N, C-alpha and C positions, 0 to 999 in steps of 0.2 A: 466807581471810579470817577475821579475829576477829568475834566476835559484835557487838562495837561498830562495826566497819567496816560489816557488813551493815545494822545498824540505822541507821547514819548515812546510808548511801546511800538507804535507804527513807524516812527523814525528809525528806531533800532532794527526793526524787521526789514525795512527798506535798505538800510545800510548793510544788512546781512545777505541781501539779494532777493527779498520778496518783492514780488510785482503786483500782489493783490492782498487786500485785507478782506476778511469775511467776519462780519460783526452781527452777532445775535445775543439776545439777553432775555430776562424774564420781563413780566409787566410790572413795572415800578410804580407804586402808588403815588409817589411824590414828585417825580421828575416831570417837568413840563415839556411840551413839544419844543420849546426854544432850546432846551439842553441838547436835544438830538440834532437840531439844525446847527448849533454851534460846534458840535462834535464833527460833523461833516465838513464844515467850513475850516476848522482847525486842521483836519487831516489833508485837505486840499492845499492849504497854505504851507503846511509843514513838510508835506511829501508830494511834491509835484510829480505828475505821471503815475501815482499809485492808483490801481483800479479798486474802487470802493464798492463792494457788494455787501449791502447791509439791511437788516430788519426783515424779520419774517412777516408773513401776512397777518398773524395774530398782533404782532406789535404795530403794524401799520393801522390796523383797525382801532387799537387802543389810542394811538396818536391822534387819529381823526376825532375820536370822542373827546379827548382832552382838549384839543384846539377848537372844537366846534366847527370842523371843517369836513369836507367830504373826502373820501379816500383818494379820489382823483386829485384834489387840490393839494393834499398833503404830499403825494408822490411827486407832483409837479414842482411843488416848493423844494423838496429835497433834491430833485433832478437838477434844478436850476443852479444849486450851489455845489453839485459834484456827484450826487449819487449816480452810479453807473448801472446797478442791477440789484436784484433781490435774490437771496438765498431761498431754498425751497422748503425750509423747515416747517413743521406744524401740520403738514397734510395728513399725517397718520394714515388712515384708510378712509378714502372719501365717500363714505356712505353715512347717511343720518343714523341708521341703526347702531353702527359701530360707535359713532360720537356719543350718542345717548347712553350707551352702556359703558364705555371706557373713557370718555372725555367730557363728562358733564359740565356745563358752564363755559365750554370752549366755543368760539365762533364756529358755526356749522360749515360743512363742506362747501356749500354754495358760496358762503362768504369768503373762504379761502380762494376759491376759483375766481370770484369777482375781483378780488385785489390784484391777482395776476392778470386777469383780463384788462383791467385798468392800466396796469404797468405796461403791458404790451401795446396798448393804444398809444401811449406816450412815447413809444420807441425804446422802452427798457427791456433788456434781456434778463431772463429769470431762470432759476432752476426749479425742478419738481422733485419731490421725494416720495417714498412709500415705505412706511415701517411695516415690515412683514415678519412673520414668525411669533406673533403674540397670540391672539385669539381670533384672528380673521379666518374667513373661509377662502378656498381657491376663487369661489365666485365674487367674493368681495375685492380680491386683488384684481381680477379681470375688470369689474366695474370701475374701480379706480383708475386703471390704465385707459379705459375707453373714455372717461370724462376728461383725462389729460389730452388724448388723442383729438377729441372734438374741439377743445379749447384751442389746441395747437393749430388745427385746420383753419379755425376762425381767424386766428392771429396771423397765420401766414397769408391768408387771403387778403387781409388789410395791408401787408407789406411793411409793418413797422416793427415792433419788438415781438418776441416770441420766447418759448422755452428753448434753451440752448443745451440743457443736459438733464437727464433723468437719473436720479440717485437712489437705487434700491438700498435700504438700510435694514439690516437684520436686527431683530430684538436682542438686546444684550443684557445679561444679568450676571451678578456676581455669584449666583447659584449655579453650580455645575449641572449640566444636563438640561438647562432651560434654553429656549430660543431654537431657531432653525438649525438643522444639521447642514453639512456642506452640500449634500445632494439638493436640498430644498433651496439653498442659496443660488447654486449654479442653474437649477431649473428656472427660478425666478428671473435671474438675469437673461437667460436664453429666451424666455417667453416675452420679456419686456422689449428685447431687441427685435423680435418678430412682430409684435403688436404695435409698438411705437415707432413705426417706419418713418414718421414725419418729425421725430426728434433726432438730431444727428448724433448725439453722444449719450452713451450709457456709461455711467461711472462705476469703476471698480474701487470702492472706497476702502483702502487697506486698514485704516484705523479700527474699523468696525468688523470687517471680514477676517482680518488677520492677513499677514504678508503672503503666506503660501497660497491660501485660497484666492486672494485677490489677484495673484499671478495666473492662476489656473482660469479665473474668470475672463481673462483676456482671450481665451479660446472658446468662450461660451457666449460671445456677443458684446462684451464690454470693450470699449475703445478709448477710455479716458481713465488713466490710473494717476490720480493725484492725492496729495501733493507731497512737497517735502515736510510740511506740518511742523511748526516750531514748538507748539505746546498745546496739547489736547487733553481735555479732562471731561469730556461729556460721557464717555464710558472708561471705566478703569481696568477692563480686561478685554482681551481679544480671543478670538476662536483658536488662535495658534497656541499661545501660551501666555502665563501671567508675566513672563519675562520679555515679551515683545517690546521693540523699541518704540518710543513716542514720536520719533521723527525719522525720516530718511533723507539721505543726500540725493542730489540730482544724479550723481554717479551711480548710486544704488538703484534708483528708479530706472535709469536707462539700462542697467544690467538685467533687472527683473524683466523689463519688457522684451529685450532681445532674446533672453532665455525662452520666453513664451512664444517666440517666432514673429514678434511685431517689430515695427520700426519706430523708435522714440523720437517724438517731436516736441520741442519745447514750445509752449503757446502762451498768448497773453490772456487777459480776462475775457476777451471776446472770441477766443479760440482761433486767433490768427497766428500762424507760425512766426516765431521770432528767433533771431540768431543769438545764441547764448553759449559762450565759451567758458563758462565757469565749470570747474571740475565737479 
């Protein structure tokens, strides 16, 4: 996409009521670091007030190599022009053995953790993810969460940035019968809530869980059900049904949360409550 195409999408999203953009992509062999800087600058200029959460740890590592800069310098450069936080993608399962078997050639877990540690030192807020239900063991999941918990302890002690949300992501496949069942998903969310006591929010991510299970997850420790989601193509199926919607309105989200016994609160990208009167 050109810079203008990205900016045009963001302007349309903001005019439709979006308050945050979440930008991730592959490792492009030809796009220089300057392309990503200009992207962020264009979004800030064209969409004042829009929260920009962009680039996974793997992308940041790649940008540092392209620009012959340190990870810290890349993050500081992007932060200066408007980057507000990092998404949590690419964590998979944070053990070397898992990466060697299933993610060969990908930056190792310690590199993923180092990028988020560097972001936190600069005061950036980030997310953390865990892809479960593929070929990991329960011990792998616990190791993953403990590494996140330790980094969060270190970051909170410094008093700058930190993980603001943990996102358990179920492995999804077009093949029926693969991936975790509902019980495994609910158990994973409940255990993450108990173990990650220093991360304030556990996300119930309905595009991958499916709407019904995501609603139930709010009774198993999750306390962040987002979002409206305009256009989502990372997975083409959900655990509920092939006909599940690709977006929800704020009104629908509020209803789902209330039905689960919760109190819906509209928030900004920093998890601050905001007054929002849109239906």
